[in-house]
TILO-463412 format. One record per residue: x, y, z of N, C-alpha, C, CB in turn. Coordinates in steps of 0.1 Angstrom, whole numbers, plus 5000, padded with zeros to 4 digits. Glycine has a CB too. Layout:
% TILO-463412
XYZXYZXYZXYZ ...
This chain:
% TILO-463412
516650425200515350475204514750365213514350515192 513650405221512950325230512250215225512050405237 512350085232511549975229510049995234512349845236 509350055225508150095230506850005224508050235227 507149915214506049845207506249695211506049875191 505149625212505149485215504549415201504349445228 504449275204503949195192502649235187503849055194 501549265196500249305190500249425181499349335201 501249545184501449655176502049615164502349755183 502949525164503549485150502749415141504649415150 501849325147500949255139499749355134500549135148 499449435142498449535138498949625129498149615149 500249665128500749745119500749675105502049795123 501049535104500849455091499549455088501349325091 498649415096497249405092496649535089496449345101 497049635097496449765097496849835086496749845108 498149835080498549905069497949835056500049925069 498049705056497449635045496049645042497749515046 495349635053493949645052493449775053493249555061 492749835043492349975044491550005032493450075046 491850115025491050185013491250075001491550335010 492550005001492749934988491849834985493949874988 491449754993490649634991489149694986490649525005 488749794992487349864990487349934978486949955001 488449994973488650064962489049994949489650154965 490049904951490549824940489649694936492049784944 488649664946487849544942487149564929486849524953 486549674928485649694917486549694903484849834918 487849764905488649774894489149644889489749854897 489549554899489949424896488949344889490349344907 487749354893486549284886486349344872485149294896 486549474872486449534856487549484847486649704856 488649464854489849434844489749284841491449474851 489049214849488749074845487549054838488748994857 486949174834485549174826484549094833485649114813 484449114847483249054855483448914859481949064846 484648854857484848694859485248704873486048614848 484348664882484548664897485748574900483148614905 485748464895486748364899488248404896486448234893 488348484883489548534880489948654889489548574865 488848724894489048824904489648784917487848874906 488948674922489648614933491048554931488848524938 491348504919492648454916493648574916492548374903 493248684911494248804914494648824929493448954909 493348824936493648864950494548754956492248864959 494448624954495148524959496548524954494448404957 496648554941498148564936498948674942498148574921 498348784943499148904949499348854965498349064947 498248794971498648764985499748664986497448704992 499848564977500848454976502248534975500548354963 502248604967503448704964503948764978503048824953 502948834984503148904996503648815007501848974999 503148695008503548595018505048545015502548485018 505248515003506548464999507648565004506648444983 507448684999508348795002508448825017507948914994 507148805023507348825039508148725045505848825047 508148605040509048495045510448515044508848385039 510748565032512348615030512748725041512648675015 511848815042512348915051512248875066511549045049 511248785068511048715081512548655087509748585080 512948585076514348515079515448615081514848415068 515348715074516448825076516148905089516448935063 514948905092514548985105514848895117512849015106 514848765116515348675128516948655128514648515127 517648715117519048695119519548845122519648625105 519048955117519649075118518649175125520049135104 519049255135518249375141519149485143517549345155 518749585135519349715134518549835136519949725122 518449925126517750055129516250055122518550175123 516350015109515150075102514849965091515450235096 514749845095513849745086514549725072512349805082 513849765061514149715048515449795044512949725039 515649905049516849985045518049915051516750115051 518049865062519049775069519349645061518649755083 518149595056518249475048519149495036516949435044 518749605029519349645018520949665019518649765014 521349715030522749735034523349595036522849825046 522749515043523349385047523649315033522249285056 522549315024522749235011523649315001521249215005 523549425000524349494989525149604992523549544980 525249635005526249745008525449875012527249764996 526349965015525850105020525250185009526850185025 525850174997525350264986523950214982526250264973 523750094979522450034977521450074987522449884976 521750055000520850095010520450245011521450065023 521450315006521150455008519950504997522450535005 520250444985519150474974517850414978519550424960 517850294983516450234988515950324998516650094993 516650375008516250455018515650595012517350475028 516450645003516050774997514750764989517050844988 514650654981513350624974512150614984513450494965 512450534994511150515004510850655011511550405016 511950725014511750855021511050975013513050905023 511450975000511051074992509851044983512051114985 509650914978508550874971507650774979508950824957 507850664983507150554987506250605000508050434990 506750625010506150665021505150775019507050695031 505750895017504751015015503751005005505551135012 504150944994503250924982502050844986504050854969 502250734993501150644998500350725007501650515004 501050775017500250855027499450965023501150915037 499951035013499051135007497951084999499851224999 498050964992496950904985495950854996497550784976 496250795006495350755016494650865023495950685025 495350975026494651095030493551135021495651205031 493851135009492751184998491751084998493351194982 491950944997490950854998490050865011491650714997 490850895023489850915034488951025033490550925047 489251135027488551255025487251215016489351365019 487551135005486551094996485651015003487051034985 486050925010485050825018484250905027485850725027 484851005036484151085045483251175038485051165053 483451225027482451325020481351235016483051405007 481651115010480451035005479550995017480950894998 480250965029479450935042478551045046480350905054 479051165045478251275049477451335038479251365055 477351275026476551325017477051445010475351355022 478251485010478951585004479551554991479851635012 479551644981480251604967481651574970480151724954 482151474964483551444966484251454953483751294972 484051354943484751374931484051294921486151334932 484151344908483651264895484951254887482351364887 485651144888486851134882486651134866487651004887 485551064860485451064847485351214840484450974842 484651304848484451434843485451544847483251474846 486451484856487451574859487051674871487851644847 486251644880485851734891486251684904484351764891 486751764913487051724927486451844934488651704931 485751824947485151924954486251974962483951874963 486152104967487152184975486952114989486752354975 485852064992485751995006486551875008484251955009 486551794997487451684996488851714997487151614984 489351814988490551844988491251915001490651924979 490451975007490752045020490751945032489852155023 489851865031489551765042490851665042488151675039 491151635029492351535027493751595033492451505011 493851725030494951795035495051795049495051925031 493851825055493751825069494051695076492451875073 493451575071493851445076495351425076493051345068 496051455065497451435063498251505073497951475050 497951635075498651715085498451655101498051875084 497151635103496851575116497551455118495251545118 497551365108498351255110499851265113498251185099 500451345106501851375109501951445122502551465098 501151525126501251595140501251485150500051715144 500151395150499951305160501351215161498551215158 501851165151503051085151504251155155503251025139 504451285154505451365158505351395173505651475151 504251435178504251485191503851375200503251615193 503251265197502951155207503051035199501551175215 504150965196504350835189503750735197505850815186 503650735209503050615216501450625214503350615233 500850735214499550755209499250705195499350895210 500250725186500050685173500050535172501250745164 500850465181500850315181499550265186502050275190 498850325196497550275202496650305191497150355217 496650415185495550435175495750335162495550585169 496950295161497050195149496350065154498650175145 496450015167495749905171494449915170495949855183 493750025175492250035177491750055163491850165186 492450125154491950145140491849995132492850255132 492749915135492849795130491649715133494149725134 491249715145490149655151488749705143490049675165 488849825142487549885136487349865122487450035138 488649865114488449835100488249685097489549875091 488449595106488249455104486649415105489149375114 485949505113484449475113483749465100483849585120 483849555091483149545077483649425069483349675068 484949395069485549295061485049165067487049305061 485049145080484649015085483148995083484949015100 482349115085480949095083480649055069480249225086 481249115059480949085044481348955041481549185035 482748905047483248785044482348675048484448765048 481648695058480848575065479248585061481048585082 478748715062477348725060477048735045476748845068 477948805038477848835023477848695015479148935017 478748625019478948495011477648405014480348405016 477148385027476048315031474748375023475948315046 474648505023473448555017473448535002473248695020 474648564996474848534982474548404977476248564978 475048314985474848164981473348124982475848074989 472648174994471348124997470348204987471048155013 470648314982469648394975469848354960469948554978 470848304957471248284941472048394935469948274933 472248484942472848604936474448564932472848724948 474948484940476248444937476448354924476748364947 475348264923475348194911475048264899474548084911 474348374899474148474888475448524884473348584892 476148574895477548634891478548534885478248704904 478448414890479548314884479048274870479648184893 477748264867477248234854477548344843475748214855 478048464847478248574839479248534828478548684848 480048454831481148414821480548344810482348324827 479248284810478748224799477748314791478048114803 477848434795476848524789477448584774476548644801 476748634767477048704755477848834758475848724746 477648914769478049024772479749004777477049094784 479848894784481248844787482048824775481148724795 481348744765482148694755482548824745481448574747 481748924746481849054739483049124744480449144740 483049134758484049204765485349154764483649204778 485549024763486748944762487148904750486648834768 486548954738486848914724488148974721485748964714 489048894716490348944711491348944722490249074705 491048914736491848924747492448774749491048974760 493648774754494148634760493448614773495748624762 493448474776492548424786493048504799492748264788 494148524803494548574815495148734814495548484820 494748794804495348934804494749024815495149004790 493548994819492849064828493549054842491349014829 493848924844494548884856495948954857494748734856 496648964847497949034848497849184851498749014834 496949234844496649384847496049394860495649444838 495349304866494649324879495749294890493449224882 496749214887497649194898498549324900498549064894 498949404889499549534890498849634899499749594876 497449634897496449734904496349684917495149734897 496049564920495649514933496849504943494949384931 498149514938499249524947499149624957500449534941 498449724952498349844963497549804975497749974958 496649704972495749674983496349604994494549604977 497549524989498449454999499549535006499049354992 499849644998501249705002501049755017501749834991 502249745023502349795036502949715047501149825039 502949585043503549485053505049505056503349345047 505749555045507049585047507349695057507549625035 506449795057506549905066506649865079505549995065 506149755085506249705098507849695102505649565100 508649675093510049675096510649785100510749615087 510049905098510650045101510550055117509750175094 509849975124509849995138510749885144508549995143 511649825137512549715141513249745154513649685129 513849875155514649895167513849945178515749995164 512449965176511550015185510649895190510850125180 510949785185510049665188510749575196509649585175 510049535207510449445218510649305212509349435230 511849255217512249115211511849105197511548995217 512549205187512449205175512649085166513049305173 513849015170514148885163513148785162515248835167 512248785174511148685173509848745170510948615186 509548865172508248915170508048975156507949015180 509149015149509049075137508748965127510349145133 509348855125508948745117507548685118509948635119 507148695132505748635134504748735129505348595150 504948855131504148965128503948965112504749105134 505048955104504948965089504148845083506448975083 504548735089503948605084502448585088504848495089 502148605099500748605103499848715098500648605119 500448835097499648945092499348925077500349065094 500448885071500248865055499148745051501648835048 499348645060498448525057497048565061498848395067 496748625071495448665076494848765066495548725092 495548855060495048955050494748885038496149055047 495448785033495148705020493748635021496348595018 493548575032492348495033491248575034492448405044 491448685042490248765044489948855031490348855056 490948905025490648965011489948875000491949015005 490348744999489748654990488148634995490548514990 488048615007486648605011485648735009486648575026 486348835010485648975008485349004994486449085013 486248964985486048984971484848894964487348954963 485048754971484048654967482648714971484448504974 482648764983481348824989480548914980481648895002 481448994972480849104964479749034954482149184956 479848904953479048854944477448844951479648714940 477348894962476048884969475249004962476148894986 475949094955475049204948474349124938475849314941 474749044930473948964921473949034906472348944927 474649134905474649214892476049254889473749354894 476749184879478049224875478249364871478449144864 477249414863477249544858477349654869475949574849 476649634879476749724892478149714897475749684903 478749584898479949564905481049644898480149414905 481149614884482249684877482049814873482549614866 480649864875480450014871480950104882479050054869 481450064892481950154903483350184900481750084918 484050114891485450144887485450284879486050024878 486550374880487750344885488050354900488550424879 487450424908487650444922487050334930487150574926 485650314927484950214934484550244948485850094934 484650364952484250404966482750374970484350554968 481850354960480450324961480150174963479750374950 481150084959480949954959480749884972481949904954 481549924983481149864997479849915002482149905007 479450035000478250085003477050024997478350205001 477149994984476149904977475949784983476549874963 477049704986477049574990476449555004478349524991 476949655013476449635027475049685029477249715038 474649795021473149825021472149725016472949955013 472649655003471849545000471549435011472349494988 472549415019472549305028471949335042473949245030 472349455046472049495061471149615061473549545069 470749665049469949805049470749925048468949815061 469950025046470750175044471450205058469650315041 470750185068471350245081472550165085470250235094 472550025085473749955088474849975078473349805089 474349995066475450005054476150135057474750015039 475450245062476050375064476950355076474850495066 476550295086477550265098478750195095476850185108 478550085086479850005081480750095073479449885073 480150185065480750265057481750365065479750355048 481050415078481850485086483050415091480950535097 482950295094484050205099485150195087483450045102 484650195076485750185063486550315064484850165047 485750415066486350555065487450565076485250675067 487150515090488150505098489350415097487550485109 488950305091490050215086490950275075489350085080 490450345066491250415058492350515065490350485049 491850585074492650675082493750585090491750755091 493250465093494450375100495450345091493950245106 495150325078496250285069497150405066495650235055 496550535064497350665064498250675077496350785064 497750635089498550645101499750565101497850615113 499650435096500650335095501750395084500050215090 501350435074502250485065503050615070501450515052 502350695076502950805083504150765093501850885090 503850675099504650605111505950585104504050465118 505950535092507150505084507750615078506850425074 506850715074507350835067508150915075506350925061 507750925088508351025099509750965102507351045113 510050835100511450785104512350785090511250615110 511850825079512650825067513950885068511850885056 514051015071515251085071516251025082514951225072 515450995092516350935104517150805099515450885116 516450735092517050605089518350635080515950505081 518350735071519450775063520550835073518950875053 520150935081521051015090521650905100520151135098 521150805104521850705113522950645106520850595119 523050655093524250605087525350725083523750525075 525050825088525750955083525750985071526950955086 524450955064524350975050523151075048524150835041 523151145035522151225031522251355037520951185034 521451455035521751595038521651605054520751695031 522651675059522851715073522251595083522151855077 523151485083522651375093522651415107523651255093 523651495111523751545126522451605129524951655129 521751675120520551745123519351665123520451865114 519051585111517951505109517851375118517951475095 519151335121519251215129519051235144520351155127 518851365149518851385164517451355168519351535168 517451275180516251225187516051325197516451085193 514751385196514151485206514051425220512551545201 514651495230514751445242513451445249515651515249 512551545246511251545253510251445250510551665250 510151385238509251275235509951155229508251325224 511251155229512151055224511751015210512050935234 511651125202511251095187512051185178509651125185 512151145165512951215156511951325149513651115146 511751435155510951535151511351605138510951645163 512651625136513051695124512751605112514551735125 513251475114512851375102511451375100513151235105 510551375110509151385108508651495100508451375120 509251625103509051755096509251725080510051855102 510251665078510751645064509651555056512251585063 509251445064508251365059506851425056507951265067 506451535065505251605064505551695051504951675077 506551755049506751845036506551755024508251905035 507251635023507051545012505751495010507951445013 505151455021503651445020502851545014503251425031 503351655017502451775011502551784997502851915016 503851764992504251754978503351644970505651734977 503451534976502651424968501351444969502951284973 500651504979499251524980498851614969498851584994 499851724967499351824955499551754943500151954953 500651654941500751594929499551504925502051524929 499251424936497951324935496751404933497751244948 496351494943495151564941494851634930494951644950 495851704926495751804914496151744901496551934915 497351674900497651634887497051514883498951624886 496751404892496251284887494851284890496951174893 494451284904493151264907492151364903493151264920 492651484899491751604895490951564882492751744893 491451464874490651434863491251484849489251494865 490651444839491451454825491251614820490851344813 490351694826490051814820490951924827488451834821 491551894839492251994846493651994842492151974862 494252134841495552154837495752114821496352084846 494752124815494952104799495251954797496152194793 496251934789496651794784497651714794497251814770 498051784805499051714815498451594819499451804827 497251584824496751454830496551354818495351484839 496151404808495851304798497051234792495051374787 498351304794499551254790499851134798500551354791 500151014794500450904801501950914806500250794793 502750994800504151004804504251084818504951084793 503051154822502951224834501851174843502851374832 500951134836499651094844499650944849498351104834 500850904854500950774859500350764873502250734859 499850654878499250644891500350614901498150524890 500650714909501950704918501650614928502450844925 500550564933500350454943500850324938498850444948 500150284927500250154921501850134916499150144908 502250224908503650214902504850224911503750314892 504550294923505650304932505750174941505350434941 504650114942504649974949505449884941503049914951 505149864927505949784920507449824920505349774906 507749954919509149984921509749924932509250114920 509049924945509749864956510049724954508949874967 509049634948509349504946510449474937508149444941 510749574926511849554918513249574925511749644906 513049664936514249684944514649554953513949804953 513649464955513849344962514649254956512749284965 514649254943515249144935516849144938514849174918 517449244937519049214940519149194955519949334936 518249224963518549194978518249044980517549284988 517248994974516948844975518048774968515348804970 518548814958519748744951520948744959520048804938 521148854968522448864976522348754986522748994983 521148714992520948625002521548494999519448615006 521648444985522048324980523548314981521748324967 524248434981525648454982526248484996526048574974 525548545003526048595016525648515028525548735018 524448455028523848405040524148245039522148435041 525548215041526048095040525748005050527348105039 525248055063524847975075523347925074524948075088 522647985063521247935061521247785055520448035053 520247715057520047585050519747615036518947495057 519647505029519447525013518147575010519547385006 517147545018515747615015515847745016514647585025 516247795029516347935032517348025024516547945046 518347965020519448025012519148024997520747955015 518447924992518547934977516847934973519447794971 516047834978514747804972513847934976514147654979 513847974989513048074992513348224986513048085004 514548254985514948374978514648374962516548394980 514748244956514648234942513148254940515148094937 512148194948510748224948510448364950510148144957 510948434958510948574959511248654949511648624969 512348624941512648684928511648664918513948634923 511348544916510248504906508848594909509948344908 508648604921507348684925507548834921507148674940 508748894924509049024919508949054906510249074923 509548954897509548964882508248964878510348844876 507448874883505948874878505349004881505048764885 505549064894504949194895505449294885505149254908 506649304881507249394872506549364858508849374871 506349244854505949204842504349244841506349054840 503649234852502249264852502049414851501549214866 502949484857503049644856503149684842504349704865 504149614835504349654821503149634814505449594815 502549514816501149474808500049574812500649324812 499949604825498749684829499049834825498549674845 500249894827500350024825500750074813501050074834 501549984805502050034792503450104793501050144785 504150124781505450164783505550324786506250134770 504450404781504650544785504550574799503750624777 503650504806503550544821504850474827502150484829 505350364823506550314828507750394827506850184822 508050424814509150534812509050664816509550544800 507750704817507550844823507950834838505950904822 507450744845507850724859509350694861506950594865 509850624853511450594854512350724853511950494843 511950814844512650934841512451004856511851014827 511251024861511051094874511951024884509551084879 511950904883512750824894514150864894512650674893 514650854880516050874879516451024884516350854864 515551114882515851254887515851254902514851364881 514951184909514951184923516251114928513651114927 516651004922517850944928519151024924518050814923 519151104913520251184910520251304921520151234895 519251354925519351454935519751394949517851534935 519151274951519751204964521251164963518951064966 521751134950523151114950523851234953523651064938 523651374949524251484953524251494968523551584946 523451464976523351474991524051354997521751484996 524251244991524651124997525851135006524951014987 526851195004527951205014528251335018529151155009 527451425017527451565021527851575036526051635019 527051495044527251495058528551455063526351415064 529051335055530551295060531551385056530951155054 531351445043532351545040532451665048532251595026 531351705054531251825063532051775075529651875066 531851655081532451605093534051605090531951475096 534351555079535851545077536551695077536051475062 535651785072536351915072536551985086535452005062 
């Protein structure tokens, strides 16, 4: 495929995919899970960021050594062979990419409805407006359409949306902290840990149980950096530019996230901050309106909405290339068909159509079964075996898949030095294991096993198609 993207696009993909609705929505949830302890909330953000940076370093070293077709799938093949790479690619094609893209489309619609004063959703009471459902579906289809018809335009949109979404974060990170410190609001929030309310909320809990639960939830806010590796073959001077993009992008996001979460203390009332959970779409609007007034707060909220669409666009960029990454290895269903590059726009249109169909499936799952609230579809949503959060749990699933890949580096990359061959991958494995443990603590065994049963079914179906293309070619 054409070498169409430069270093700015790659960095923008990392920053652009990571920064989006996650930090704005999950911020209130993290502070609720830590019972209003602001410093523990910042610790959660920093801890997930450190995990992201360490894992980025491992992939950056692999990216400097190998350059093939499709990023993480290729790394999986190099580390553990074709079979493992296929199942990693099948998971990312059928679950990871379209699932996260669908959720971001839905969140974008919720933000847009809130911005326009239209009813969006009341998760606690199980209601979602038809406007939000329809608008989210429209955003999803539009995103896939732009990426398939004009991939160069999609890349330019990614850069511009990254700049737009940085504005509210930088404003709050700088102005919010200054206002909070000068007004005494930050001191009141920090002092909340000495209150009777905090003591009652944390009674019977271990000191860092909220931190562990918060890590599993906030991982979603960081996820996306690995998707930048999907444009490996389309990136100019990929061996140099990809590692730089992964490291700088992850580091930048970690620092900015920590400053933003701490700046939420400028609200001055812990009850208001944690009261926006479970979705928290109102938290940034409250914070910006308190500091800049309602007009500026609304404008900034519009920036956040556009930024959310930017994250969706980045995920769709990866989703459109999912089937192609499998077909390039002559694996999966009809590789000769889905691996064909369209001559008109030099893009894999058929692979993109499959991604759009899977995105539609996950949009229906998310918006109807999970997001629609506890009263819809009877007891299905209330059942934790089915009502797991697809965004958060699939992110942890990917970290679990990194573990054998990092372990393989220790055995196969003999030309690496001691630090790159042993220390860095070992740190990466510990980070991934911590993610899995936090998920177990935060979600519980019902959600975990319910998801694993679903995953096993998906991988079983993928196994049926694994060598179908090669068998057909042999005949």
